[in-house]
C-alpha positions in Angstrom: 16.7 -6.7 20.4 14.8 -6.1 17.3 16.2 -2.4 17.3 19.6 -3.7 16.5 18.8 -5.4 13.3 20.9 -3.9 10.5 18.8 -5.6 7.9 15.5 -7.3 7.3 17.4 -10.4 6.8 18.9 -10.2 10.2 15.4 -10.1 11.6 14.3 -13.0 9.5 17.3 -15.1 10.9 16.4 -14.2 14.4 12.8 -15.2 13.9 13.8 -18.6 12.2 16.3 -19.4 15.0 14.4 -18.1 18.1 10.7 -18.7 17.3 11.0 -21.7 14.8 8.0 -23.5 16.1 5.8 -20.6 15.9 3.3 -20.2 13.1 4.4 -17.8 10.4 2.4 -18.0 7.3 -1.1 -19.1 6.7 -2.7 -19.4 3.3 -5.8 -21.3 2.2 -5.2 -24.8 3.8 -1.4 -24.5 4.3 0.3 -23.2 7.6 4.2 -22.8 7.7 6.2 -22.3 10.9 9.1 -20.0 10.9 11.5 -23.1 10.8 9.7 -24.2 7.5 9.8 -20.5 6.3 13.5 -20.5 6.9 14.1 -23.7 5.2 12.3 -22.7 2.1 14.0 -19.2 1.9 17.5 -20.5 2.3 16.7 -23.3 -0.3 15.5 -20.4 -2.7 18.7 -18.5 -1.9 20.9 -21.6 -2.7 19.1 -22.1 -6.0 19.3 -18.5 -7.1 23.1 -18.6 -6.3 23.5 -21.8 -8.4 21.9 -20.0 -11.4 24.3 -16.9 -11.1 22.3 -14.4 -8.9 24.9 -12.3 -7.2 24.8 -9.7 -4.4 23.0 -6.7 -5.8 21.4 -8.6 -8.7 17.6 -7.8 -9.3 15.1 -10.5 -9.4 11.5 -9.7 -10.2 8.3 -11.4 -8.9 5.1 -11.3 -10.8 2.8 -13.6 -8.9 -0.6 -13.5 -7.2 -0.8 -13.4 -3.3 0.1 -16.6 -1.7 2.4 -18.2 0.8 5.1 -18.5 -2.0 5.5 -15.0 -2.4 7.0 -13.9 1.0 9.3 -17.0 0.8 10.5 -15.9 -2.7 11.0 -12.4 -1.1 13.1 -13.5 1.6 14.9 -16.1 -0.6 16.0 -13.2 -2.9 17.0 -11.0 -0.2 19.0 -13.8 1.7 20.9 -14.4 -1.6 21.9 -10.7 -1.4 19.5 -9.8 -4.4 17.2 -6.9 -4.8 13.5 -7.8 -4.9 11.3 -6.2 -7.9 7.7 -6.3 -7.4 5.3 -6.3 -10.3 1.5 -6.4 -10.4 0.7 -9.9 -11.9 -2.5 -8.5 -13.4 -0.7 -6.0 -15.6 -0.7 -6.4 -19.4 2.4 -6.6 -21.4 2.1 -2.9 -22.3 2.1 -2.0 -18.6 4.9 -4.6 -17.6 7.4 -3.7 -20.4 8.4 -0.3 -19.1 8.8 -1.7 -15.6 11.3 -4.3 -16.7 13.1 -1.6 -18.8 13.4 0.5 -15.5 14.4 -2.2 -13.1 16.4 -4.5 -15.4 16.0 -7.7 -13.5 18.3 -10.7 -14.0 15.4 -13.2 -13.6 11.6 -13.0 -13.2 9.3 -15.4 -11.2 6.0 -15.8 -12.8 3.1 -17.8 -11.7 -0.1 -18.8 -13.8 -1.6 -15.3 -13.6 1.5 -13.7 -15.1 3.4 -16.4 -17.1 1.9 -15.5 -20.5 3.1 -11.9 -20.3 6.3 -12.7 -18.4 7.4 -15.3 -21.0 6.7 -12.9 -23.9 8.7 -10.1 -22.5 11.6 -12.0 -20.8 12.5 -13.7 -24.1 13.2 -10.3 -25.8 15.0 -8.7 -22.9 17.5 -11.3 -21.9 15.6 -11.9 -18.7 15.7 -15.4 -17.2 12.1 -16.8 -16.6 11.3 -18.9 -13.6 8.1 -20.6 -14.1 6.2 -21.3 -10.7 2.7 -22.0 -12.2 2.7 -25.2 -10.4 3.8 -23.8 -7.1 7.2 -23.1 -5.6 7.9 -26.7 -4.8 7.9 -27.5 -8.5 10.8 -25.1 -9.1 12.7 -26.0 -5.9 12.4 -29.7 -6.8 13.6 -30.5 -3.2 11.4 -32.0 -0.6 10.8 -29.3 2.1 11.9 -31.5 5.0 15.3 -32.1 3.3 16.2 -28.4 2.7 19.0 -27.2 5.0 18.8 -24.0 7.0 22.0 -22.6 6.0 22.2 -18.8 5.7 25.0 -17.6 3.3 28.2 -16.2 4.9 28.0 -13.1 2.9 24.6 -11.6 4.0 23.5 -8.2 2.8 24.5 -5.0 4.6 22.5 -2.2 5.8 23.4 0.1 2.9 22.8 -2.7 0.4 19.8 -2.4 -2.0 16.8 -4.5 -1.0 13.6 -3.6 -2.9 12.0 -1.9 -5.9 8.4 -1.0 -5.9 6.6 1.1 -8.3 4.4 4.0 -7.9 0.7 3.4 -8.8 0.7 5.2 -11.9 -2.6 6.9 -11.6 -1.2 10.2 -12.3 1.1 9.2 -15.1 3.8 6.4 -15.9 4.9 4.3 -12.8 8.3 5.2 -11.3 10.7 2.6 -9.8 11.1 3.4 -6.0 14.2 1.6 -4.5 14.7 1.1 -0.9 17.7 -0.2 1.1 17.7 -2.5 4.0 18.4 0.4 6.4 15.3 2.1 4.9 13.4 -0.9 5.5 14.4 -1.3 9.1 13.7 2.4 9.8 10.3 1.8 8.4 9.7 -1.1 10.8 10.7 1.2 13.7 8.1 3.7 12.4 5.5 1.1 12.0 5.6 0.4 15.7 4.2 3.9 16.1 1.4 3.5 13.5 0.3 0.0 13.6 2.2 -1.9 16.3 2.4 -5.7 16.5 2.9 -7.3 19.9 6.0 -9.6 19.4 5.1 -13.3 19.0 1.4 -12.8 19.9 -0.5 -11.7 16.8 -2.4 -13.3 13.9 -2.6 -10.5 11.2 -4.9 -10.9 8.4 -3.4 -9.1 5.5 -5.7 -8.1 2.5 -3.7 -5.7 0.3 -1.6 -7.3 -2.6 2.0 -7.8 -2.0 3.3 -5.6 -4.8 1.8 -2.7 -3.0 3.7 -0.9 -0.1 0.9 -1.5 2.5 0.6 -5.2 1.8 4.4 -5.7 1.3 5.6 -3.8 4.2 3.2 -4.8 6.8 2.2 -8.3 5.6 5.8 -9.5 4.8 8.5 -7.5 6.7 6.7 -6.1 9.8 5.2 -9.6 10.7 8.8 -11.0 10.5 10.2 -8.1 12.3 7.8 -8.9 15.2 7.8 -12.6 14.7 3.9 -12.9 14.4 1.8 -15.0 12.0 0.3 -13.5 8.9 -2.7 -14.8 6.9 -2.9 -14.0 3.1 -5.9 -14.2 1.0 -5.7 -15.0 -2.8 -8.0 -11.9 -3.4 -10.1 -9.5 -1.7 -13.7 -10.8 -1.5 -16.1 -10.4 1.6 -16.8 -14.1 1.9 -13.2 -15.0 2.1 -12.5 -12.3 4.8 -15.5 -13.7 6.8 -14.2 -17.3 6.4 -10.9 -16.1 7.7 -12.4 -14.6 10.8 -14.6 -17.7 11.2 -11.6 -20.2 11.3 -8.7 -18.1 12.8 -8.4 -15.9 15.9 -7.4 -12.6 13.9 -5.9 -9.8 16.2 -5.0 -7.2 13.6 -6.7 -6.7 10.2 -4.7 -4.9 7.6 -7.6 -4.0 5.4 -5.9 -1.8 2.6 -7.7 0.8 0.9 -10.9 2.7 2.1 -13.3 1.1 -0.2 -12.8 -2.3 1.3 -14.7 -1.1 4.2 -17.8 -0.3 2.3 -17.6 -3.5 0.3 -17.6 -5.6 3.7 -20.4 -3.5 5.4 -22.6 -3.9 2.4 -22.5 -7.6 2.6 -25.6 -9.2 4.1 -23.6 -11.5 6.4 -21.3 -8.6 7.8 -23.2 -8.2 11.1 -22.8 -11.9 11.9 -18.9 -11.7 11.8 -17.3 -11.8 15.3 -14.8 -9.1 15.3 -14.3 -9.0 19.1 -10.7 -10.3 19.1 -9.4 -7.6 16.7 -7.3 -4.8 18.2 -7.7 -2.5 15.2 -8.0 -2.4 11.5 -5.7 -0.4 9.4 -5.5 1.0 6.0 -4.1 3.7 3.7 -3.5 4.8 0.1 -6.8 6.9 0.1 -8.7 8.9 2.8 -11.4 7.0 4.8 -14.5 9.0 5.0 -15.7 10.0 8.4 -19.2 8.5 7.8 -17.5 5.2 6.8 -15.3 5.0 9.8 -18.0 5.8 12.1 -20.2 3.2 10.7 -17.5 0.7 10.7 -16.6 1.3 14.5 -20.2 1.5 15.6 -21.0 -1.9 13.9 -17.7 -3.7 14.9 -16.4 -1.9 17.9 -13.0 -2.0 16.3 -11.0 1.0 15.7 -10.3 1.9 12.0 -6.8 3.4 11.6 -5.3 5.3 8.8 -1.7 6.2 7.9 -0.5 8.9 5.6 2.4 7.9 3.4 3.6 6.8 0.1 5.8 4.3 -1.8 8.7 6.7 -1.6 8.3 7.3 2.3 7.6 3.8 3.0 5.2 3.2 4.6 4.1 6.1 6.8 5.0 9.6 7.8 2.2 10.7 10.2 -0.4 9.1 12.4 0.0 7.2 15.5 -2.0 4.3 17.1 -1.0 5.5 20.6 -2.4 9.0 20.2 -5.9 10.2 19.9 -6.9 11.4 16.4 -9.1 14.0 14.9 -11.9 13.6 12.2 -10.5 14.1 8.7 -6.8 14.3 10.0 -3.8 12.2 9.0 -2.6 12.4 12.5 0.6 14.0 13.8 4.0 13.7 12.6 5.8 10.4 13.8 9.0 10.4 15.7 12.0 10.2 13.5 10.2 11.9 10.6 10.5 15.6 9.5 7.4 16.8 7.8 6.8 20.5 6.7 4.0 22.4 4.9 5.6 24.6 2.3 4.5 27.2 -0.3 3.6 25.6 -3.6 5.4 28.2 -5.8 9.1 27.8 -4.5 8.8 24.9 -2.0 11.1 26.7 0.2 9.0 28.6 2.8 7.3 26.8 5.7 3.8 28.1 6.0 2.0 29.0 9.3 -0.7 27.1 11.1 -3.9 26.6 9.1 -2.4 27.7 5.8 -2.3 25.0 3.0 0.8 24.1 1.0 2.6 21.1 -0.3 3.9 18.5 2.1 7.6 17.7 2.0 9.1 15.0 4.2 12.5 13.5 5.0 13.4 10.7 7.3 15.7 7.5 7.5 12.8 5.4 5.7 12.6 7.8 2.9 14.1 6.8 -0.6 16.8 9.0 -2.0 15.4 9.1 -5.6 13.7 7.2 -8.5 15.3 4.4 -10.3 16.8 5.4 -13.6 14.7 8.6 -13.8 16.9 11.8 -13.4 14.3 14.0 -14.4 11.6 12.8 -11.9 14.3 12.6 -9.1 15.4 16.2 -9.6 11.6 17.3 -9.5 10.6 15.5 -6.3 13.8 15.4 -4.4 15.3 18.5 -3.6 17.9 19.5 -0.9 17.2 16.0 1.1 13.5 16.6 1.0 10.9 14.6 -0.9 8.1 16.9 -2.3 5.1 14.8 -2.2 2.6 16.7 -4.5 0.1 16.5 -1.6 -1.6 19.8 -0.3 -2.3 19.9 3.4 -2.2 22.1 6.4 -1.5 21.7 10.0 -3.8 22.8 12.9 -2.8 24.4 16.3 -2.3 21.0 17.7 0.1 19.6 15.1 -2.5 17.6 13.3 -2.2 17.3 9.6 -5.1 17.5 7.3 -4.8 16.5 3.7 -6.6 18.8 1.3 -5.9 16.9 -2.0 -3.3 15.9 -4.5 -1.8 19.0 -6.1 -2.4 17.4 -9.6 -6.2 16.7 -8.7 -7.0 20.4 -8.0 -9.5 22.1 -10.1 -9.5 25.8 -11.1 -13.2 26.8 -11.1 -13.8 30.5 -12.1 -10.4 31.3 -10.5 -11.1 29.5 -7.3 -9.1 26.6 -6.2 -11.3 23.6 -5.6 -9.9 20.3 -3.9 -12.2 17.5 -4.9 -11.5 15.5 -1.7 -13.6 18.1 0.2 -16.7 17.5 -2.0 -16.0 13.6 -1.9 -16.5 13.8 1.8 -19.7 15.8 1.5 -21.2 13.3 -0.9 -20.2 10.2 1.1 -21.8 11.7 4.1 -25.3 11.5 2.2 -27.2 8.6 3.7 -28.3 7.3 0.3 -24.7 7.4 -1.3 -22.5 4.4 -1.1 -19.5 5.8 -3.1 -18.7 9.0 -4.7 -15.9 10.9 -6.4 -15.4 14.2 -8.1 -13.2 15.5 -10.7 -12.6 18.7 -12.6 -13.3 18.8 -16.3 -12.7 21.4 -18.8 -15.3 24.3 -19.4 -15.1 27.1 -22.0 -16.5 29.5 -19.5 -15.2 28.8 -16.2 -11.9 27.0 -17.1 -13.1 23.8 -15.2 -16.3 22.8 -13.5 -16.9 20.0 -11.1 -18.4 16.5 -12.2 -19.5 14.1 -9.7 -19.7 10.3 -10.1 -22.2 8.8 -7.6 -23.1 5.1 -6.6 -26.5 5.0 -4.9 -27.0 2.5 -2.1 -29.0 -0.7 -2.8 -32.8 0.0 -2.4 -32.3 3.8 -2.5 -33.3 6.2 -5.2 -31.7 9.7 -5.7 -31.8 12.1 -8.7 -29.2 14.7 -9.9 -31.4 17.6 -8.4 -31.5 15.9 -5.0 -27.7 15.7 -5.1 -27.2 19.4 -6.2 -29.7 20.7 -3.5 -27.9 18.7 -1.0 -24.5 19.9 -2.1 -25.8 23.5 -2.1 -26.7 23.3 1.5 -23.2 22.1 2.4 -20.8 23.8 0.0 -20.1 27.3 -1.4 -21.7 27.8 -4.8 -18.4 27.3 -7.0 -17.8 24.0 -5.3 -21.3 22.5 -6.1 -20.9 20.0 -8.9 -22.4 21.1 -12.2 -22.8 17.6 -13.8 -23.6 14.3 -11.8 -23.4 10.9 -13.4 -24.8 7.7 -11.8 -22.7 4.4 -11.9 -23.1 0.9 -10.7 -19.6 1.0 -9.3 -16.7 3.5 -9.5 -13.5 2.4 -11.3 -10.8 1.0 -9.1 -7.0 0.7 -9.5 -5.4 -2.8 -8.9 -5.1 -2.0 -5.4 -8.6 -0.9 -4.9 -8.3 2.9 -4.9 -11.0 4.9 -6.7 -9.4 5.6 -10.2 -10.0 9.2 -10.9 -7.6 9.1 -13.9 -10.0 6.7 -15.5 -13.0 8.9 -14.5 -11.2 11.9 -16.0 -10.5 10.1 -19.4 
């Protein structure tokens, strides 16, 4: 039974041995079975052992999404190593502190990352493995000759497995380590949020594999449930539509909320057949009610959200099997403790309807940040992870995220949470995207500035937006300034980048 797996490698071995002929990985014109997946992963593990990778050693991957990346991940894990995921689009300035935090023994780089990786590895005594020509060029062994020989000394539940990095939109990225036990606990929790029917799904995974959503659901959960997963080299509506045309997709891991708008804006959207899809799922940023309603009315497919974080991988609330409420992140999941506590001390649990900081704990939550004592002591206190998210619970136990504590603006002494204004703006029929931030003001401390993208073919001016907001918000929440943009800046995983808007 899957519930008995001690490590994600145990789940991988089970999949290879019991569903070897089943389709596992789909990328462009390449398809691999679980048998081939196992051959290549064990071949990678053997190669890593031959160049000195030992149990517990860290091995980084900085490569664009492809079928090679999950094989590398399981090759490293099978060898007993700890996977370190790095965004291949990062500059040298952004990558260097991540290498200093994680201290990998080797780093795999493809053509998208080789220039930066080579320059940094040389000065940090990190072995560089160039896979610019593909994984086969490094393995240098014909696929059909690779034996499936799993090492005798496989990782244990308590062994380190993975390091991901926080997004860095509110500061310098932090390294988040997870053990095999934490990953397995996350898989059990994933069955409550976005369940995969064992051996019967084709999952289309859009988020990048260095991000918690793409990594956990695209790599681990698909193996855990022995289903096929299709990866795209990048998010583009044309490539998404082509995937649906050529494959019977049953689950669509869409990623961030902005992807829904990008797809629905495309002129070919309504020609796509979504009838075989059980649900679409995403996270990382809230999905506006208007966007969700439009998606579901045009596709007939539920758009699911999960609330979680890199530290509490991947989710702490929401459930596919329970009805939801508009604007809610759902109810607390089985096996997870979540409380709303006062912001000042973090010790007093608040009553229903009162906003405070979310703190969580559970078997899937990391115990601290890697090589960052100060950040660990701030966020992890008495077994709780303090998330920095402000929320409240209603009488039915539904959680409503108000905003990030760091994003709160103080306008004339009033606390203003930008997400509320975001929702109001997005509901305007002529607005495609919107984001608001607090900016300094000599008189009121801060004022609200709105950034707006108008839908194609529509016209809208500042006065119209301010009048609309005045009809829907108390006066101190109404934006003082409106700036129109052709597009909002996004982070590498597609979230609206409010840090850049503030700069």
